[in-house]
Every structure is written in C-alpha cells, then in structure tokens.
N, C-alpha and C positions, 0 to 999 in steps of 0.2 A: 612354535606350538603346532602339534598335530591334532586335528579334531578327534575327540574321543568317539569310538564307534558305538558306544552305548548311548542311550537316550531315545526319545521318540523318533520314529522313522516311519513315514507313511508308505504304504504299498504303492506300486505303480498304478494299480486300479484306483486307489484313493486320490492319487495325484491327478490322474486324468479326469476323475469326477470333479475334483476341485477346480480344474481349469475349465471344464464345461460349465460349472455353476458360476464361476467368475465372469465368463463370457456372457452368460444369461443375465446376470446382474447389470453389467454394463449395457447390454442391448436394451433392457427396460429403461435404463436411465437416458440413453441416447434418444430413444423414441419419445421420451417425455419432454425433451428440451424445447423451450420456446425459441423464437427467432433471435431474441436478444441474448439468450443464454449462450449461444454458440460463440459470441464475441466477448463473453465475460472473462475478465482476467482471473487467472488461477494463482495459487501460491508460488508456482514456478515463475520467476521473474521473466517478463516478456512473452509468456505463453498464455494465449487464450484457450478456451475449451476446445475450439476447432484444432488448435495446434497439438493438444494432447491426443486427440483421436487420430490425427494425421500421423503422428509419431508411431502410435500403435499399429495403424494400418500398414505403414511402410515397413516396420520391423517384422510384421507378420509375413509380408512378401519375402523378406530376407530369410526368415525362419523356415518358410516352406521350401524355398530353393536350397537352403542348407540341408534340409532333410531329404531332398530329392536329387541333389546334384545339379540344380538349375543355375542359370547365368548370374543370379544375384546372391549366390551363396556367400555367407559371411566372410569366408577366407578370400573370396575374390572381390567382394564389394568394399570392405573397409580400407584396403590399401589404395583405393582410388581417391581417398580424401586425406587432407593433411593431418586430421586429428579425428578422434571419436566424436568430439563436439561438432565438427563440421559435417560429419556423416549424419548426426542427429538433426542438425539444422536443415540439411538438404531434404530429409524426410518430411519434416514439418512443412517446408516450402511447397512440397508437391501438392498439398491440400489447399493451397492459398486460392486457387481459381475455381475450386469445386463448389457446387451447391451443397447445402447440408444433406440432401438426400444422396448425392453422389458420394460424399465423404463417409456417411454412415454405411452405405452399401459397400464401399471399398474396404472398410474395416471388417464388416460382417463376413464378407466373402473370404478375406484373408484369414480371419480367426478360425472359421469353420474348416478351411483347407488344412491349416497347420494342425489343428486338433485331430482331425480325422487321420492325417498321415502319421502323426505321432502315435496314435492308437494302434497302428499296424506294426510298430517296432517292438522288439523285446526290450525290457527294462534296462538291460546292460549294453545295448547296442550303442556304439560311440557316435557322438554328434560333434562335428567340427565347428563349434561355436566358442569363440574366445580361445582359451587354452585347451579346449576339448573337454567333454563331459559325457556321461552316459545319458540315455534317453529319459530316465526317471528324473535326473537332476535338471535336464533341459525343460521337462514339464514343470518342475518347481520354479524354474527361472521365468517361464512364460506366465505362470500364475502370479508370481511376485510382481512382474512388470504390469500386469493388468490390475492387480490389487492396488499398487501404488498410484497409477495414473487415474484409476477410478476415484481414489481418495482426493486427488487434486481437483478433478471435475466436480465432485459433490461438495467439496469445500467452497468452490466457486459459486455454485448455484443453490446451495442449501438443501440438497437431496440426501437421502440415506444411502451410504456406501455399502451397508451390510457387511461389515468388516470381519465378523467373528469367525464365520465358517472356514475361510481359507487362511486365517491367521496362523494356525499351527504349521502350515506348509511354508509360509513366509518366514516364520520363526526358525524353522529347521534350516532353511537355506541361509538365513542370517548367521546362524552358528557355524555352519559348515564353511562359510567363506571368510571367517575371521582371520585365518592365517594370511590369505591373499590381501585382505584389507590392511592388516598391520604391516605387511611387507611393502605394500604400495605407499604407506605413510612413513616408511623407514622407522618403524617402531617395533622391532622384533624383541622378544624376551625369551631367549633360549633356555634359561634356567628356571622358568616359572611355568606354572600350570593354571588352567582356568576352569571354573565351574560357572555355568549360566543357569540361574533359577528363575523360571517364569511363572507368574501367579495369575489365575483367572478363575472366577466362579468358585472360590474356596479351595481349588486344587493347585498343585504345583507340578510342573514338568521341569526336568533338569537334564543338562548335558555336562559331561566332565566328571573327574574323580571327586568323591566326597571330601578328600583331604587336600584339595587344590590350594595353591598358595594365594590365588586371587579369585574373587567372586563378583559376579554381576547379578543383582537381583532386580527384577522389573515386572511390571504388569505385562501380560502377553501383548496387548495392543500397543503399549508404549515401546516395547522392544521392537515390534514390527515397524513402527514409525521411525525408530532410531536407525535400524539397518537399511531402510529404504530412504533415509534422510528426508522424511516427511514431517509435517507439522504435528507436534505432540497432541494427543487427545486431551481436551480440557477436562478437569475434574479427576484425573487419574494421577497417582504419584509418579514422580520422575524416577528414572532408573538410579539405583545406588551401586557404588563400586567400592570394593576393598582391594587395595594393592595396585602397584603401578601398571601392570598389564591390564587389569580391569578398567582402570581410568582411561588407558589408551583405547580399549575396546569401545567405551562409551563415546570417546572423541572421534574414532575413525571407522567403526564398523560400517560396512557398506556391501550390499549383496548384489551389486550390478557393476558392469564394466565401466 
C-alpha cells in the first residue's frame, strides 16, 4: 500500500501551532499534579506518571540534537542500546532521582528548545529520525508523542487531556504510517487498496480512493487511540473494518517507532 496523497493535510504552520498547544496542555497538567500524582500508575504497564514525563524529556533532548547535529542525535544515540525498548527504558531511568520540579523543568526546557528549532526549518527539510522524514512530518510525530503520553498521564490522574484539537494531526500521521506498520507486522497486501473514514462532530474526513477494496471507519478519537495503541475512549463506537487489509490495519496500525 502506498499512502494516497489526497485527504486532509495540515500546513506546517498548523503543525507547529498544534505542537505548541499540546505542550501548553501538558504544561498545565504537570503544574497541577499533586505529590501523589507523580507516582500514580499509568495505563502503560510499569510506568508511573513521572516515567511518562521523563520519557518525553529525554526524547526531546534527542529530538533537539537530531535537529542541530548534537551529540545525542537519534542516529548516534539509538545504536548505543541493544533495542529501542532499552533506549526508552534508559530515558525513563534518567528521571528516577529527580525532584518533581527538576523533572518538570527538564521536560519544559527540552520541549521549548525543540519546538523553537523546528520552527526555524523549512517544512521540506530532512530530519534524520528513524528512516528519515521531512520537518513537517517530524512535527506531526512530536505532536503525536505528546498527545499519546498526555493521555496516559490524564488517564492515571483523572484530568482532562483536551484531546480534540490535535487529533487531526495524530490521525493523519496514523494514516501515513500504515504501510510501515503493516510491513513491521509482516501483513502486506500488494493487491488491495485502503480507505480510512474518520467521523467527528457530524463530519467525515477520509484518506484513500473512494473505490478501495478495504475500508476502516472510526470515530476520530478512537482512530487516534488505535494508531497510538492507547486505551479506547469510553462511550465511543469501536473502529469497523471491511476487508482483510482493513482488519490488519485495525490490528497493527502504529504511528511510532
């Protein structure tokens, strides 16, 4: 499957604004946490709230160095670990001895630096993250990462994650990364085509040809939870799939490395 170029596509300015707003949402939530909240378990097994923020802070350092050619650039950092999971675990561990104020400051400084540096680039400038991507897609990826981990934190402490505003950005990335997710799952479908239809507030956005062999239909927020592998939102219908590739998409879609 090759992603269809048609369908919703946010401008780079909208992506940067989405990232700024997502950082602002998480900043408000972090500043409202009680002492006990920091150690509350989240839906990610073995991760407390402090681990979620440490992961974001650590990856913001790597993101900034990737954008600036620093020593912790992604291409230099990841090979130092036996697996991506080991890299992630090491980032979480860095926050273990920090006070809550230190941990919050670490993340805020990193997020601000990355966002400001990204805004200095052209939308099409290449970023050496993963298999490589343009700056606009990298902005989508950082927005998605913060959207997903904000959801983990707020599910743990009962706060409002304010999911709707950046959901279209997460949804687009989720669609664009379907070929990689299916390849990773060894579930390729060379003779089939896919249409994804997302519903929200009485409207529908879609990607893929109208006559596709396979269709996924979902609520916008449920699709975002699916592609970030997060807990589905209660009270919303589950995604529906027609066709073998569509069923594999629902099983395997994943928009992060």
